[in-house]
Backbone of each chain as ProteinMPNN parsed JSONL, in Angstrom:
{"seq_chain_A": "XXXXXXXXXXXXXXXXXXXXXXXXXXXXXXXXXXXXXXXXXXXXXXXXXXXXXXXXXXXXXXXXXXXXXXXXXXXXXXXXXXXXXXXXXXXXXXXXXXXXXXXXXXXXXXXXXXX", "coords_chain_A": {"N_chain_A": [[128.757, 109.203, 133.315], [131.418, 107.448, 134.374], [132.69, 106.734, 136.661], [134.208, 105.414, 139.602], [134.258, 106.276, 142.84], [136.438, 106.633, 145.515], [136.874, 107.137, 148.975], [138.688, 107.7, 152.028], [141.591, 108.922, 150.156], [144.025, 108.378, 151.278], [144.884, 106.754, 154.317], [145.818, 106.576, 157.643], [145.997, 104.519, 160.37], [145.749, 103.439, 163.779], [146.28, 100.344, 165.532], [144.216, 99.939, 167.282], [142.171, 101.436, 166.402], [138.986, 102.334, 164.871], [137.852, 102.527, 161.624], [136.472, 103.574, 158.445], [136.224, 102.72, 155.006], [135.08, 104.211, 152.011], [133.039, 103.841, 149.101], [131.692, 104.795, 145.991], [129.407, 104.713, 143.298], [127.732, 105.705, 140.303], [126.71, 104.417, 138.106], [124.716, 102.673, 137.816], [125.376, 100.096, 138.35], [124.999, 96.832, 139.685], [126.611, 95.092, 140.932], [129.237, 95.033, 143.2], [132.578, 95.391, 144.447], [135.275, 94.589, 146.69], [138.753, 94.776, 146.597], [142.019, 93.811, 147.635], [145.286, 95.046, 147.52], [148.541, 94.308, 147.86], [151.861, 95.688, 148.091], [153.596, 95.601, 145.032], [152.21, 93.405, 144.119], [149.472, 91.55, 142.586], [145.984, 92.633, 142.525], [143.746, 91.206, 144.932], [140.742, 89.501, 145.354], [138.347, 90.388, 147.808], [135.634, 90.742, 148.727], [132.357, 90.321, 147.271], [129.493, 92.02, 146.345], [126.201, 91.553, 145.357], [123.387, 92.921, 144.043], [123.091, 94.339, 146.448], [123.492, 92.413, 148.339], [125.662, 90.288, 150.16], [127.662, 88.238, 148.291], [130.039, 86.881, 147.865], [132.601, 86.053, 150.073], [135.858, 86.01, 150.478], [137.076, 84.368, 152.503], [137.887, 86.318, 154.342], [139.369, 87.947, 157.138], [137.508, 88.707, 160.15], [137.935, 91.243, 161.074], [137.67, 92.924, 159.024], [134.858, 94.373, 157.736], [132.342, 94.366, 155.512], [129.869, 96.496, 153.967], [126.854, 97.236, 152.306], [124.949, 99.697, 151.85], [123.164, 100.778, 149.974], [122.37, 100.678, 146.426], [124.338, 102.222, 145.28], [126.431, 102.613, 146.985], [129.245, 101.422, 148.81], [130.77, 100.183, 151.627], [133.666, 99.643, 153.689], [134.317, 98.501, 156.721], [136.692, 98.898, 159.258], [138.503, 97.38, 161.845], [140.575, 96.917, 164.616], [142.927, 96.318, 163.155], [145.925, 94.859, 161.727], [149.45, 95.518, 161.275], [150.207, 94.178, 158.929], [148.016, 94.402, 157.356], [148.213, 96.657, 155.943], [147.875, 98.201, 152.864], [146.832, 98.761, 149.434], [143.509, 99.456, 148.959], [141.052, 98.555, 146.821], [138.103, 99.465, 145.204], [135.499, 98.238, 143.129], [133.111, 98.116, 140.428], [130.464, 96.568, 138.524], [128.272, 95.624, 135.812], [125.453, 93.596, 136.61], [125.082, 90.96, 135.01], [124.382, 88.12, 133.437], [124.735, 87.481, 130.818], [126.262, 89.265, 129.398], [128.261, 92.125, 129.272], [131.185, 92.153, 131.111], [132.802, 94.012, 132.202], [134.726, 95.473, 134.683], [134.804, 98.375, 136.606], [137.193, 100.313, 138.181], [137.95, 102.044, 141.224], [140.19, 104.677, 142.408], [141.421, 103.823, 144.624], [142.201, 103.317, 148.128], [144.89, 104.109, 150.044], [146.035, 102.385, 152.646], [147.56, 102.552, 155.787], [148.63, 100.831, 158.546], [149.502, 101.404, 161.81]], "CA_chain_A": [[129.632, 109.111, 134.481], [131.965, 106.093, 134.46], [133.646, 106.784, 137.758], [134.044, 104.837, 140.924], [134.935, 107.226, 143.723], [136.783, 106.08, 146.818], [137.391, 108.049, 149.984], [139.698, 108.699, 151.645], [142.664, 108.425, 149.286], [145.054, 107.866, 152.17], [144.409, 106.584, 155.687], [146.734, 105.996, 158.605], [145.235, 104.19, 161.567], [146.372, 102.599, 164.776], [145.721, 98.989, 165.615], [143.0, 99.924, 168.096], [141.195, 102.349, 165.801], [137.932, 101.897, 163.954], [137.72, 103.444, 160.499], [135.701, 103.04, 157.321], [136.507, 103.132, 153.631], [133.825, 104.395, 151.284], [133.089, 103.683, 147.647], [130.433, 105.237, 145.418], [129.301, 104.717, 141.839], [126.411, 106.101, 139.816], [126.568, 103.836, 136.775], [123.628, 101.694, 137.842], [125.91, 98.746, 138.52], [124.425, 96.162, 140.855], [127.666, 94.261, 141.528], [130.327, 95.85, 143.717], [133.667, 94.522, 144.891], [136.475, 95.073, 147.359], [140.001, 94.066, 146.356], [143.184, 94.242, 148.413], [146.509, 94.936, 146.732], [149.792, 94.549, 148.55], [152.881, 96.284, 147.232], [154.196, 94.79, 143.986], [151.397, 92.201, 143.938], [148.191, 91.84, 141.917], [144.818, 92.731, 143.42], [143.098, 89.957, 145.347], [139.347, 89.736, 145.706], [137.946, 90.194, 149.207], [134.181, 90.605, 148.839], [131.489, 90.683, 146.161], [128.095, 92.279, 146.634], [125.318, 91.473, 144.208], [122.078, 93.469, 144.452], [123.217, 94.775, 147.838], [123.658, 91.27, 149.248], [126.99, 89.705, 150.103], [127.663, 87.008, 147.505], [131.316, 86.193, 148.042], [133.572, 86.47, 151.091], [137.005, 85.146, 150.213], [137.721, 84.003, 153.772], [138.527, 87.526, 154.865], [139.228, 88.042, 158.606], [136.329, 89.473, 160.582], [138.284, 92.634, 161.356], [137.166, 93.639, 157.851], [133.415, 94.174, 157.701], [131.764, 95.129, 154.411], [128.462, 96.905, 154.072], [126.335, 97.838, 151.075], [123.689, 100.293, 152.304], [122.267, 100.914, 148.832], [122.967, 100.201, 145.181], [125.416, 103.104, 144.837], [127.447, 102.772, 148.025], [129.873, 100.24, 149.398], [131.683, 100.553, 152.706], [134.484, 98.612, 154.305], [134.593, 98.912, 158.083], [137.967, 98.346, 159.698], [138.615, 97.39, 163.307], [141.644, 96.079, 165.177], [143.769, 95.827, 162.069], [147.324, 94.557, 161.974], [150.33, 96.195, 160.3], [150.243, 93.458, 157.646], [146.834, 94.774, 156.578], [148.546, 97.839, 155.155], [147.763, 97.85, 151.446], [145.912, 99.582, 148.632], [142.198, 98.819, 148.901], [140.4, 98.971, 145.589], [136.684, 99.172, 145.018], [135.135, 98.114, 141.718], [131.703, 97.812, 140.181], [130.18, 96.07, 137.183], [126.883, 95.227, 135.592], [125.069, 92.261, 137.048], [124.487, 90.51, 133.76], [124.93, 86.796, 133.154], [124.958, 87.266, 129.399], [127.019, 90.242, 128.637], [129.47, 92.865, 129.584], [131.729, 91.865, 132.437], [133.836, 94.986, 132.51], [134.742, 96.044, 136.022], [135.371, 99.713, 136.718], [137.892, 100.422, 139.452], [138.271, 103.33, 141.806], [141.61, 104.986, 142.515], [141.958, 103.106, 145.764], [142.578, 103.938, 149.396], [146.174, 103.608, 150.553], [145.883, 102.22, 154.092], [148.741, 102.222, 156.575], [148.291, 100.493, 159.924], [150.712, 101.623, 162.637]], "C_chain_A": [[130.114, 107.666, 134.608], [132.966, 106.006, 135.598], [133.196, 105.988, 138.966], [134.891, 105.7, 141.855], [135.176, 106.6, 145.082], [137.3, 107.185, 147.728], [137.668, 107.302, 151.283], [140.722, 108.102, 150.69], [143.79, 107.816, 150.108], [144.474, 107.777, 153.575], [145.503, 105.936, 156.516], [145.933, 105.741, 159.876], [146.036, 103.301, 162.502], [145.643, 101.277, 164.894], [144.469, 98.914, 166.471], [141.891, 100.802, 167.515], [140.089, 101.603, 165.064], [137.797, 102.952, 162.863], [136.88, 102.774, 159.419], [136.217, 103.586, 156.002], [135.171, 103.214, 152.893], [134.055, 104.326, 149.783], [131.714, 104.043, 147.097], [130.498, 105.167, 143.898], [127.869, 105.041, 141.454], [126.22, 105.625, 138.39], [125.434, 102.825, 136.721], [124.102, 100.267, 137.979], [125.363, 98.114, 139.793], [125.401, 95.15, 141.458], [128.8, 95.184, 141.956], [131.313, 94.97, 144.466], [134.664, 95.305, 145.753], [137.631, 94.147, 147.008], [141.064, 94.653, 147.272], [144.416, 94.035, 147.551], [147.718, 95.299, 147.584], [150.815, 95.064, 147.541], [153.483, 95.238, 146.29], [153.475, 93.451, 143.77], [150.132, 92.553, 143.159], [147.074, 92.019, 142.929], [144.245, 91.348, 143.727], [141.685, 90.28, 145.834], [139.114, 89.467, 147.19], [136.457, 89.847, 149.282], [133.517, 90.964, 147.513], [130.082, 90.887, 146.707], [127.315, 92.249, 145.329], [123.919, 91.884, 144.656], [122.039, 93.704, 145.97], [123.305, 93.623, 148.844], [125.06, 90.687, 149.066], [126.93, 88.35, 149.402], [128.932, 86.197, 147.708], [132.104, 86.856, 149.165], [134.734, 85.502, 150.943], [137.791, 84.869, 151.496], [138.499, 85.169, 154.372], [138.336, 87.576, 156.379], [138.11, 88.986, 159.007], [136.663, 90.899, 160.979], [137.973, 93.538, 160.158], [135.668, 93.331, 157.732], [132.815, 95.004, 156.578], [130.3, 95.464, 154.675], [128.056, 97.548, 152.762], [124.977, 98.452, 151.396], [122.688, 100.56, 151.188], [123.035, 100.586, 147.559], [124.131, 101.047, 144.702], [126.601, 103.13, 145.79], [127.958, 101.429, 148.521], [130.864, 100.736, 150.439], [132.515, 99.354, 153.126], [134.879, 99.129, 155.679], [135.805, 98.147, 158.61], [138.079, 98.453, 161.207], [139.713, 96.427, 163.736], [142.523, 95.482, 164.09], [145.2, 95.603, 162.536], [148.187, 95.285, 160.947], [150.359, 95.491, 158.938], [149.01, 93.714, 156.799], [147.07, 96.044, 155.761], [148.61, 97.463, 153.686], [146.961, 98.929, 150.735], [144.595, 98.821, 148.536], [141.428, 99.42, 147.732], [138.94, 98.542, 145.596], [136.425, 99.079, 143.514], [133.644, 97.862, 141.61], [131.549, 97.302, 138.757], [128.688, 95.804, 137.054], [126.653, 93.841, 136.189], [124.329, 91.655, 135.873], [125.123, 89.191, 133.371], [125.302, 86.628, 131.693], [126.079, 88.113, 128.841], [128.238, 90.821, 129.287], [129.955, 92.582, 131.006], [132.821, 92.846, 132.794], [133.66, 95.516, 133.913], [135.425, 97.399, 135.981], [135.957, 99.854, 138.121], [137.991, 101.87, 139.907], [139.777, 103.503, 141.911], [142.251, 104.342, 143.738], [142.15, 103.975, 146.995], [143.864, 103.285, 149.867], [146.09, 103.578, 152.069], [147.211, 101.839, 154.73], [148.299, 101.996, 158.02], [149.566, 100.586, 160.765], [150.494, 101.1, 164.065]], "O_chain_A": [[129.329, 106.767, 134.909], [133.965, 105.293, 135.509], [132.014, 105.9, 139.301], [136.1, 105.829, 141.667], [134.252, 106.1, 145.724], [138.064, 108.054, 147.306], [136.949, 106.358, 151.608], [140.712, 106.896, 150.446], [144.43, 106.855, 149.683], [143.67, 108.618, 153.978], [146.045, 104.893, 156.153], [145.272, 106.64, 160.394], [146.883, 102.518, 162.074], [144.522, 101.124, 164.409], [143.732, 97.93, 166.401], [140.802, 100.892, 168.082], [140.223, 100.438, 164.691], [137.646, 104.139, 163.156], [136.613, 101.574, 159.47], [136.595, 104.752, 155.894], [134.265, 102.411, 153.114], [135.111, 104.698, 149.272], [130.692, 103.65, 147.658], [131.509, 105.515, 143.289], [126.922, 104.706, 142.166], [125.644, 106.33, 137.561], [125.216, 102.189, 135.69], [123.338, 99.328, 137.756], [125.271, 98.76, 140.837], [125.049, 94.432, 142.394], [129.267, 96.013, 141.175], [130.946, 93.945, 145.041], [134.865, 96.506, 145.571], [137.527, 92.924, 147.1], [141.018, 95.828, 147.635], [144.58, 92.987, 146.927], [147.894, 96.452, 147.977], [150.667, 94.905, 146.33], [153.832, 94.134, 146.709], [154.074, 92.486, 143.294], [149.76, 93.724, 143.078], [147.207, 91.597, 144.077], [144.262, 90.448, 142.887], [141.472, 91.205, 146.618], [139.597, 88.484, 147.753], [136.07, 88.81, 149.822], [134.02, 91.78, 146.741], [129.55, 90.047, 147.432], [127.72, 92.842, 144.329], [123.338, 91.262, 145.545], [121.094, 93.322, 146.66], [123.203, 93.836, 150.052], [125.57, 90.608, 147.949], [126.243, 87.434, 149.853], [128.896, 84.966, 147.721], [132.25, 88.078, 149.196], [134.608, 84.316, 151.246], [138.998, 85.102, 151.568], [139.623, 85.009, 154.847], [137.246, 87.276, 156.864], [137.803, 89.943, 158.297], [135.753, 91.697, 161.202], [138.009, 94.764, 160.269], [135.269, 92.171, 157.638], [132.78, 96.23, 156.677], [129.61, 94.825, 155.47], [128.819, 98.315, 152.175], [123.953, 97.791, 151.23], [121.482, 100.567, 151.433], [124.219, 100.253, 147.612], [124.853, 100.63, 143.797], [127.67, 103.624, 145.43], [127.218, 100.451, 148.634], [131.694, 101.601, 150.161], [132.118, 98.203, 152.941], [135.667, 100.066, 155.801], [135.928, 96.934, 158.436], [137.783, 99.5, 161.783], [139.775, 95.284, 163.285], [142.824, 94.288, 164.104], [145.62, 96.087, 163.586], [147.707, 95.63, 159.867], [150.52, 96.146, 157.908], [148.957, 93.292, 155.644], [146.212, 96.451, 154.978], [149.309, 96.524, 153.304], [146.479, 99.879, 151.352], [144.567, 97.676, 148.084], [141.19, 100.627, 147.671], [138.6, 97.412, 145.947], [137.069, 99.771, 142.726], [132.996, 97.448, 142.571], [132.386, 97.565, 137.894], [127.951, 95.763, 138.039], [127.57, 93.022, 136.255], [123.115, 91.804, 135.743], [126.3, 89.158, 133.01], [126.089, 85.747, 131.348], [126.766, 87.705, 127.906], [129.118, 90.115, 129.78], [129.215, 92.755, 131.974], [133.684, 92.537, 133.615], [132.574, 95.956, 134.289], [136.495, 97.549, 135.391], [135.299, 99.552, 139.117], [138.099, 102.792, 139.098], [140.546, 102.609, 141.556], [143.475, 104.32, 143.87], [142.248, 105.199, 146.909], [143.927, 102.072, 150.066], [146.074, 104.628, 152.71], [147.897, 100.925, 154.274], [147.673, 102.861, 158.633], [150.57, 99.938, 160.471], [151.393, 101.194, 164.9]]}, "seq_chain_B": "XXXXXXXXXXXXXXXXXXXXXXXXXXXXXXXXXXXXXXXXXXXXXXXXXXXXXXXXXXXXXXXXXXXXXXXXXXXXXXXXXXXXXXXXXXXXXXXXXXXXXXXXXXXXXXXXXXX", "coords_chain_B": {"N_chain_B": [[140.297, 75.131, 138.447], [140.284, 78.492, 137.282], [143.009, 80.373, 135.903], [145.645, 82.774, 135.293], [148.763, 83.277, 133.681], [151.447, 85.39, 133.588], [154.12, 85.936, 131.586], [157.264, 86.964, 132.357], [158.164, 89.309, 134.544], [159.196, 91.794, 134.348], [159.526, 93.998, 131.665], [161.43, 95.64, 129.268], [161.614, 98.211, 126.929], [162.592, 100.142, 124.062], [161.689, 103.506, 123.296], [159.286, 103.778, 120.779], [159.608, 101.187, 119.923], [158.324, 97.81, 119.436], [155.837, 96.651, 121.652], [155.347, 93.798, 123.585], [153.52, 91.921, 125.667], [153.101, 89.079, 127.568], [150.536, 86.652, 128.106], [149.089, 83.816, 129.403], [146.355, 81.632, 129.76], [144.45, 79.435, 131.845], [141.732, 77.435, 131.47], [138.741, 75.638, 131.513], [136.57, 76.196, 130.053], [135.508, 78.572, 127.526], [136.881, 81.613, 128.416], [136.295, 84.87, 129.939], [138.486, 87.462, 129.242], [140.858, 89.926, 130.222], [142.835, 92.916, 129.953], [144.447, 95.055, 132.126], [145.752, 98.254, 133.082], [147.967, 99.785, 135.372], [148.979, 102.687, 136.812], [151.505, 104.228, 138.889], [150.441, 104.357, 142.253], [147.76, 104.447, 141.604], [144.406, 103.459, 140.586], [143.037, 100.666, 138.71], [142.931, 100.593, 135.192], [140.937, 99.712, 132.48], [142.265, 98.251, 129.611], [141.576, 96.591, 127.436], [139.227, 94.005, 126.43], [138.281, 90.573, 126.106], [135.512, 88.951, 124.993], [134.517, 86.881, 123.542], [133.441, 87.787, 121.162], [135.146, 88.619, 119.09], [138.334, 87.569, 117.94], [140.574, 89.161, 117.688], [141.266, 91.884, 119.499], [140.829, 95.266, 119.934], [142.068, 97.934, 121.861], [142.324, 100.705, 124.155], [144.599, 103.515, 123.755], [146.18, 102.531, 121.671], [146.726, 99.85, 122.043], [146.393, 96.309, 121.485], [145.082, 92.94, 121.496], [145.305, 89.431, 120.927], [143.222, 86.691, 120.976], [144.048, 83.388, 121.301], [142.962, 80.348, 121.066], [144.072, 77.825, 120.643], [146.595, 78.087, 121.647], [146.122, 78.89, 124.157], [146.401, 81.619, 124.814], [146.665, 85.164, 125.327], [148.014, 87.567, 124.394], [149.334, 90.86, 124.795], [149.805, 93.637, 122.701], [151.57, 96.447, 121.257], [152.291, 98.534, 118.614], [154.21, 100.624, 118.686], [156.044, 101.846, 121.223], [155.438, 104.266, 123.759], [156.695, 106.782, 125.941], [154.865, 107.283, 127.943], [153.63, 104.878, 128.3], [154.818, 103.412, 130.245], [154.28, 101.452, 132.987], [152.402, 99.262, 135.22], [151.146, 96.204, 134.116], [148.327, 94.164, 134.023], [147.05, 90.998, 133.347], [143.894, 89.42, 133.309], [141.44, 87.003, 134.268], [138.024, 86.1, 134.084], [135.975, 83.976, 135.59], [132.859, 82.387, 134.757], [130.381, 83.367, 136.823], [127.672, 83.665, 137.879], [127.009, 86.095, 136.791], [128.249, 88.32, 137.891], [131.52, 89.88, 138.067], [134.102, 88.305, 138.881], [137.331, 88.796, 139.209], [140.384, 87.26, 138.405], [143.674, 87.782, 138.767], [146.76, 87.909, 136.914], [150.271, 87.85, 137.83], [151.349, 90.214, 137.053], [153.087, 92.54, 134.893], [155.759, 94.662, 134.723], [156.256, 97.374, 132.748], [158.878, 99.05, 131.298], [159.917, 101.937, 129.596], [162.389, 103.225, 127.661], [164.324, 106.042, 126.511]], "CA_chain_B": [[140.18, 76.563, 138.709], [140.872, 79.308, 136.228], [144.16, 81.174, 136.309], [146.43, 83.366, 134.225], [150.197, 83.362, 133.912], [152.102, 86.419, 132.801], [155.529, 85.593, 131.429], [158.101, 88.158, 132.43], [157.684, 90.289, 135.52], [159.687, 93.083, 133.888], [159.842, 94.109, 130.245], [162.005, 96.947, 128.961], [161.673, 98.463, 125.494], [162.942, 101.501, 123.658], [160.586, 104.294, 122.758], [159.084, 103.497, 119.367], [159.714, 99.754, 119.658], [157.142, 96.983, 119.66], [155.571, 96.158, 122.993], [154.693, 92.494, 123.641], [153.367, 91.413, 127.024], [152.535, 87.742, 127.372], [149.559, 86.145, 129.064], [148.482, 82.527, 129.102], [145.27, 81.344, 130.697], [143.986, 78.057, 131.961], [140.292, 77.446, 131.67], [138.082, 74.508, 130.854], [135.542, 76.763, 129.183], [135.964, 79.88, 127.026], [136.823, 82.585, 129.506], [136.395, 86.297, 129.681], [139.861, 87.868, 129.504], [141.013, 91.374, 130.3], [144.109, 93.543, 130.277], [144.334, 96.296, 132.869], [146.996, 98.981, 133.326], [147.981, 100.503, 136.647], [150.057, 103.646, 137.008], [151.86, 104.286, 140.317], [149.492, 104.92, 143.217], [146.48, 104.639, 140.934], [143.59, 102.268, 140.426], [143.244, 99.916, 137.47], [142.185, 101.072, 134.033], [140.78, 98.659, 131.491], [142.819, 98.483, 128.276], [140.754, 95.873, 126.471], [138.597, 92.808, 126.974], [137.834, 89.545, 125.192], [134.264, 88.345, 125.456], [134.184, 85.893, 122.507], [132.875, 88.402, 119.963], [136.173, 88.664, 118.056], [139.594, 87.093, 118.525], [141.505, 90.291, 117.742], [140.582, 92.907, 120.272], [141.525, 96.552, 119.983], [141.778, 98.656, 123.075], [142.685, 102.117, 124.195], [146.018, 103.887, 123.704], [146.887, 101.81, 120.616], [146.975, 98.456, 122.406], [145.503, 95.264, 121.015], [145.423, 91.596, 121.973], [144.707, 88.385, 120.129], [142.861, 85.48, 121.693], [144.406, 82.188, 120.561], [142.496, 79.221, 121.871], [144.988, 76.688, 120.496], [147.78, 78.35, 122.464], [145.592, 79.437, 125.436], [147.135, 82.856, 125.052], [145.988, 86.455, 125.122], [149.148, 88.484, 124.507], [149.052, 92.282, 124.568], [150.823, 94.253, 121.849], [151.437, 97.815, 120.79], [153.346, 98.624, 117.594], [155.242, 101.619, 118.95], [155.953, 102.242, 122.629], [155.576, 105.679, 124.141], [157.176, 106.909, 127.332], [153.712, 107.265, 128.847], [153.156, 103.5, 128.481], [155.491, 102.806, 131.389], [153.271, 101.167, 134.01], [152.217, 97.851, 135.518], [150.066, 95.65, 133.301], [147.775, 92.929, 134.579], [146.106, 90.171, 132.615], [142.942, 88.869, 134.267], [140.399, 86.12, 133.752], [136.809, 86.136, 134.875], [135.145, 82.782, 135.43], [131.434, 82.659, 134.797], [129.959, 83.178, 138.212], [126.402, 84.272, 138.225], [126.765, 87.409, 136.222], [129.19, 89.346, 138.312], [132.845, 89.784, 137.452], [135.146, 87.974, 139.841], [138.57, 88.819, 138.445], [141.588, 86.597, 138.896], [144.754, 88.497, 138.091], [148.122, 87.419, 136.836], [151.206, 88.501, 138.751], [151.666, 91.548, 136.555], [154.331, 92.812, 134.179], [156.131, 96.076, 134.76], [156.823, 97.815, 131.473], [159.733, 100.238, 131.311], [160.188, 102.47, 128.259], [163.534, 104.136, 127.756], [164.488, 106.874, 125.295]], "C_chain_B": [[140.868, 77.342, 137.594], [142.033, 80.124, 136.77], [144.796, 81.789, 135.074], [147.878, 83.427, 134.657], [150.771, 84.425, 132.998], [153.592, 86.106, 132.782], [156.356, 86.86, 131.404], [157.539, 89.16, 133.403], [158.128, 91.701, 135.14], [160.0, 92.991, 132.394], [160.346, 95.522, 129.991], [162.115, 97.1, 127.447], [162.125, 99.895, 125.259], [161.697, 102.214, 123.155], [160.495, 104.056, 121.256], [159.156, 102.027, 119.009], [158.401, 99.048, 119.938], [157.048, 96.591, 121.136], [154.847, 94.82, 122.882], [154.694, 92.03, 125.089], [152.56, 90.122, 126.939], [151.605, 87.324, 128.5], [149.023, 84.818, 128.557], [147.439, 82.215, 130.172], [145.039, 79.845, 130.772], [142.502, 78.104, 132.295], [139.687, 76.28, 130.907], [136.977, 74.961, 129.912], [136.048, 78.097, 128.654], [135.804, 80.945, 128.093], [136.559, 83.993, 129.005], [137.805, 86.714, 130.091], [139.997, 89.381, 129.407], [142.498, 91.728, 130.437], [143.813, 94.874, 130.958], [145.724, 96.927, 132.988], [146.858, 99.731, 134.649], [149.213, 101.39, 136.697], [150.319, 103.776, 138.506], [150.808, 105.006, 141.152], [148.137, 105.24, 142.593], [145.674, 103.337, 140.982], [143.908, 101.592, 139.099], [142.348, 100.481, 136.368], [142.119, 99.969, 132.998], [141.377, 99.096, 130.155], [141.944, 97.843, 127.206], [140.204, 94.613, 127.113], [138.219, 91.86, 125.837], [136.593, 88.896, 125.779], [133.667, 87.459, 124.376], [133.577, 86.492, 121.249], [133.872, 88.407, 118.805], [137.488, 88.274, 118.685], [140.647, 88.176, 118.583], [140.763, 91.46, 118.378], [141.427, 94.169, 120.289], [141.089, 97.313, 121.224], [142.17, 100.118, 122.989], [144.193, 102.291, 124.074], [146.82, 103.064, 122.703], [147.199, 100.353, 120.932], [145.962, 97.523, 121.736], [145.978, 93.912, 121.535], [144.687, 90.594, 121.105], [144.453, 87.153, 120.981], [143.172, 84.284, 120.808], [144.072, 80.981, 121.414], [143.488, 78.066, 121.829], [146.232, 76.835, 121.367], [147.391, 78.809, 123.879], [146.314, 80.721, 125.804], [146.275, 84.062, 124.745], [147.047, 87.53, 125.301], [148.76, 89.904, 124.117], [150.17, 92.877, 123.72], [150.497, 95.711, 121.573], [152.578, 98.052, 119.813], [154.504, 99.54, 117.975], [155.073, 102.148, 120.374], [156.158, 103.736, 122.799], [156.004, 105.719, 125.596], [156.015, 106.794, 128.33], [153.14, 105.867, 129.054], [153.795, 102.807, 129.671], [154.508, 102.686, 132.551], [153.306, 99.68, 134.327], [151.008, 97.368, 134.738], [149.635, 94.31, 133.875], [146.84, 92.283, 133.568], [145.164, 89.539, 133.646], [141.92, 88.003, 133.552], [139.195, 86.213, 134.682], [136.01, 84.866, 134.624], [133.682, 83.156, 135.457], [130.939, 82.367, 136.202], [128.727, 84.017, 138.503], [126.207, 85.681, 137.735], [127.706, 88.482, 136.708], [130.598, 88.971, 137.869], [133.905, 89.552, 138.515], [136.448, 87.833, 139.078], [139.69, 88.076, 139.167], [142.743, 87.149, 138.082], [146.011, 87.66, 137.98], [149.015, 88.261, 137.737], [151.594, 89.903, 138.312], [152.996, 91.601, 135.836], [154.597, 94.308, 134.225], [156.826, 96.424, 133.454], [157.625, 99.084, 131.689], [159.994, 100.655, 129.868], [161.327, 103.467, 128.38], [163.768, 104.841, 126.42], [165.42, 106.214, 124.278]], "O_chain_B": [[141.884, 76.918, 137.043], [142.045, 80.517, 137.936], [144.52, 81.374, 133.948], [148.187, 83.604, 135.836], [150.603, 84.368, 131.78], [154.238, 86.022, 133.827], [156.174, 87.721, 130.543], [156.53, 89.803, 133.113], [157.515, 92.685, 135.556], [160.641, 92.049, 131.927], [159.745, 96.491, 130.454], [162.644, 96.223, 126.765], [162.047, 100.744, 126.148], [160.768, 101.584, 122.648], [161.498, 104.124, 120.546], [158.799, 101.651, 117.892], [157.497, 99.59, 120.575], [158.045, 96.249, 121.773], [153.848, 94.712, 122.17], [155.751, 91.775, 125.667], [151.492, 90.073, 126.329], [151.849, 87.599, 129.675], [148.562, 84.714, 127.421], [147.637, 82.509, 131.351], [145.396, 79.096, 129.863], [142.081, 78.729, 133.268], [140.09, 75.984, 129.782], [136.509, 74.191, 129.074], [136.93, 78.702, 129.265], [134.707, 81.152, 128.612], [136.595, 84.265, 127.805], [138.267, 86.354, 131.174], [139.326, 90.027, 128.602], [143.297, 90.952, 130.961], [143.05, 95.699, 130.456], [146.737, 96.228, 132.994], [145.79, 100.237, 134.994], [150.345, 100.91, 136.633], [149.443, 103.464, 139.312], [150.351, 106.098, 140.815], [147.457, 106.181, 143.002], [146.178, 102.278, 141.357], [144.908, 101.899, 138.45], [141.179, 100.799, 136.587], [143.136, 99.356, 132.675], [141.048, 100.161, 129.631], [141.613, 98.47, 126.2], [140.643, 94.199, 128.187], [137.878, 92.301, 124.74], [136.605, 88.37, 126.892], [132.448, 87.303, 124.301], [133.225, 85.743, 120.338], [133.479, 88.218, 117.654], [137.743, 88.607, 119.842], [141.531, 88.127, 119.438], [139.764, 91.949, 117.85], [142.611, 94.128, 120.623], [139.913, 97.334, 121.587], [142.324, 100.685, 121.908], [144.961, 101.347, 124.263], [148.031, 102.914, 122.87], [147.879, 99.69, 120.149], [144.826, 97.909, 121.462], [147.124, 93.76, 121.958], [143.593, 90.863, 120.609], [145.364, 86.636, 121.629], [142.639, 84.164, 119.705], [144.792, 80.636, 122.351], [143.723, 77.405, 122.84], [146.843, 75.847, 121.774], [148.266, 79.084, 124.7], [146.775, 80.898, 126.931], [145.294, 83.986, 124.006], [146.988, 88.314, 126.249], [147.951, 90.112, 123.213], [151.349, 92.647, 123.992], [149.349, 96.15, 121.641], [153.733, 97.795, 120.154], [155.653, 99.265, 117.628], [154.086, 102.814, 120.688], [156.936, 104.371, 122.087], [155.713, 104.811, 126.375], [156.183, 106.266, 129.43], [152.26, 105.681, 129.894], [153.359, 101.725, 130.065], [153.974, 103.683, 133.035], [154.12, 98.932, 133.785], [149.973, 98.035, 134.7], [150.457, 93.444, 134.171], [145.957, 92.933, 133.009], [145.598, 89.166, 134.736], [141.581, 88.236, 132.391], [139.331, 86.381, 135.894], [135.428, 84.703, 133.551], [133.298, 84.131, 136.103], [131.069, 81.249, 136.7], [128.77, 84.964, 139.289], [125.325, 86.391, 138.217], [127.941, 89.463, 136.003], [130.83, 87.875, 137.359], [134.532, 90.497, 138.994], [136.647, 86.845, 138.37], [139.907, 88.244, 140.367], [142.785, 87.002, 136.861], [146.294, 86.816, 138.831], [148.578, 89.249, 138.327], [152.109, 90.688, 139.107], [153.91, 90.825, 136.117], [153.761, 95.114, 133.816], [157.853, 95.842, 133.104], [157.108, 100.075, 132.204], [160.263, 99.809, 129.015], [161.23, 104.443, 129.124], [163.454, 104.314, 125.353], [165.664, 106.776, 123.21]]}, "name": "protein", "num_of_chains": 2, "seq": "XXXXXXXXXXXXXXXXXXXXXXXXXXXXXXXXXXXXXXXXXXXXXXXXXXXXXXXXXXXXXXXXXXXXXXXXXXXXXXXXXXXXXXXXXXXXXXXXXXXXXXXXXXXXXXXXXXXXXXXXXXXXXXXXXXXXXXXXXXXXXXXXXXXXXXXXXXXXXXXXXXXXXXXXXXXXXXXXXXXXXXXXXXXXXXXXXXXXXXXXXXXXXXXXXXXXXXXXXXXXXXXXXXXXXX"}
């Protein structure tokens, strides 16, 4: 199983809503990532979790709150978002290995629209 | 800081023609380099990766790339384009950062294939 599964595929939310994006992998990867991709732009790293602990926060606004409840799951909690936060949110995972394979596997993404 | 530059935001080729997508990197140490493909409304799929084992890297779907340290390049090629190759292609570099894979993407190149 080399899949990273993201749900939902599409999400429309109002600026006062609270919602969550979910990501799951069963490849035994201990590093998990959230990327944000605006239209016609490359993905940009938001967060990195390593062994279920937050390792990198790329100065992301606090209205985005990541959570890694176990080694297979990664959530992104959303609250009080702005229309400019509308984007494709991509989850990825990789081995936690200083020596070797650095291949990141990506999910299909969640297309988020904030209205 | 490490970065990648993709020359040409749009490339158009005829079906059956050579595909050449250019990527130059900046790095003070040998980097990990990747090419990803993204189809519309999809996640990213790894085409190939350079991890210092061999300078000529073969990937999926007939793509290959050559790492040239003297030119700081990692160009992607395919001898004969197929209509299904039309997509967005991203070159990415991963700085060594504790074992996990923090990807820094180039701006992307949109490949169009016409009959």
